[in-house]
C-alpha positions as CSV (number, residue, x, y, z in Angstrom):
1,M,10.6,-15.8,0.5
2,R,11.0,-12.0,0.1
3,Y,8.3,-10.2,-1.3
4,T,8.5,-6.8,-3.1
5,V,5.7,-4.4,-4.4
6,L,7.1,-2.7,-7.4
7,S,4.2,-0.3,-7.3
8,V,0.7,0.3,-5.8
9,L,-0.8,3.4,-7.3
10,L,-4.4,4.7,-7.0
11,M,-5.2,5.9,-10.0
12,C,-8.7,7.6,-9.4
13,L,-7.6,9.8,-6.6
14,C,-9.6,12.9,-8.6
15,R,-12.8,10.9,-8.3
16,P,-14.8,13.3,-5.7
17,G,-17.4,11.7,-3.3
18,I,-15.6,8.2,-2.5
19,S,-14.4,7.5,0.9
20,W,-11.5,5.3,1.9
21,A,-10.1,3.4,4.8
22,A,-6.3,3.5,4.3
23,L,-5.4,3.7,0.8
24,G,-6.6,7.2,-0.5
25,D,-7.4,8.2,3.2
26,S,-5.6,11.1,4.9
27,D,-2.1,10.7,6.1
28,A,-3.5,10.3,9.5
29,S,-4.1,6.6,8.5
30,V,-0.3,5.9,8.5
31,L,-0.3,6.4,12.2
32,A,-2.8,4.0,12.6
33,D,-1.0,1.7,10.3
34,Q,2.1,2.5,12.6
35,Q,0.4,1.7,15.6
36,R,-1.4,-1.5,14.3
37,L,1.8,-3.1,13.0
38,Q,3.8,-1.9,16.0
39,A,6.4,-0.1,13.7
40,Q,8.9,2.5,13.7
41,R,8.2,5.6,11.5
42,Y,10.5,7.6,9.2
43,T,9.6,10.4,7.3
44,T,11.4,11.4,4.0
45,T,10.1,14.7,2.0
46,E,10.5,14.7,-1.6
47,T,9.5,17.6,-4.1
48,D,6.0,16.3,-5.1
49,Y,5.1,13.8,-2.2
50,T,6.3,12.6,1.4
51,V,7.1,9.1,2.0
52,Q,6.2,7.8,5.6
53,Q,8.2,4.7,6.0
54,L,7.2,1.8,8.6
55,E,9.6,-0.5,9.8
56,T,7.7,-3.6,11.7
57,P,9.7,-5.7,14.3
58,D,9.6,-8.8,11.9
59,G,11.7,-7.1,9.2
60,I,8.7,-5.6,6.8
61,V,9.4,-2.3,5.5
62,I,6.4,-0.5,4.3
63,R,6.2,2.8,2.5
64,E,3.2,5.1,2.2
65,Y,3.2,7.9,-0.6
66,V,1.7,11.1,0.8
67,S,0.5,13.9,-2.0
68,P,0.6,17.7,-0.6
69,A,-3.1,17.2,0.1
70,S,-2.3,15.0,2.8
71,M,-3.9,11.9,0.8
72,V,-1.8,8.4,0.8
73,F,-1.9,7.5,-3.0
74,G,0.7,4.6,-2.7
75,V,1.8,1.8,-0.9
76,A,5.1,-0.5,-1.4
77,W,6.7,-2.9,0.9
78,Q,9.6,-5.4,0.9
79,G,10.3,-7.9,3.6
80,P,10.2,-11.8,4.6
81,K,6.2,-12.0,4.4
82,V,3.2,-9.9,3.0
83,P,1.8,-7.3,5.5
84,D,-1.6,-6.8,6.5
85,L,-2.9,-5.8,3.3
86,T,-6.6,-5.4,4.6
87,Q,-5.1,-2.4,6.7
88,L,-3.2,-0.8,3.9
89,F,-5.6,-1.4,1.1
90,G,-8.5,-0.3,3.1
91,A,-11.7,-0.3,1.2
92,H,-9.8,-1.1,-1.8
93,F,-8.5,-4.8,-0.4
94,P,-12.0,-6.4,-2.0
95,L,-11.1,-5.1,-5.3
96,Y,-7.6,-6.5,-5.0
97,Q,-9.3,-10.0,-3.8
98,A,-11.9,-9.9,-6.7
99,S,-8.7,-9.2,-9.3
100,F,-6.8,-11.8,-8.1
101,P,-5.5,-13.9,-11.0
102,T,-6.4,-17.4,-10.7
103,P,-4.9,-19.7,-10.3
104,V,-2.0,-18.2,-8.6
105,H,1.4,-20.1,-8.6
106,R,3.6,-19.5,-5.3
107,R,6.6,-18.0,-7.0
108,S,5.0,-16.5,-10.0
109,A,4.7,-12.5,-10.2
110,I,1.1,-11.1,-9.4
111,V,-0.1,-8.2,-11.8
112,I,-3.3,-6.8,-11.4
113,H,-4.0,-3.6,-13.5
114,T,-7.7,-2.0,-12.9
115,D,-9.3,1.6,-13.4
116,D,-8.8,2.1,-9.7
117,L,-5.9,-0.1,-8.5
118,V,-2.3,-1.2,-9.8
119,V,-0.4,-3.8,-8.0
120,E,2.6,-5.6,-9.3
121,M,4.1,-8.0,-6.6
122,S,6.9,-10.3,-7.2
123,G,9.0,-12.6,-4.6
C-alpha cells in the first residue's frame, strides 16, 4: 500500500519561545533525518522556500520544506510505508497521536487539523 501525505504544515511558526525537535527545527535537522534514515539527499530551491528531498533505501521519498529563515515548516512523504514519524514530527508527534481519529480504518484517509498541526494522509 502506498501512503501519501498531501500536506503537513506547521501553523504556529510565528509563536515565539517554543522549542521543537524536527518539524519546526532548523534545517540542520534534515541532516539528522538523512543519517537516521540512511537516505540520499537532494536540494531544490524555490522562490520562497527550499525543498530537501530524502530518498530512503526502501523506496520512501520524504520532502522537508525549509523557510528562508532555515526552519522546517512542512513535511511530505510518499512510498510503500509510513516513515518514522517520531523523527519527522519531533515534539509534534504526541499532538499527532492525541489527535488521531478513532476508530481508524486501514484504508481510509486520515485528516487532522489543529491549531498547531495539519496532517492529511491517504493511501
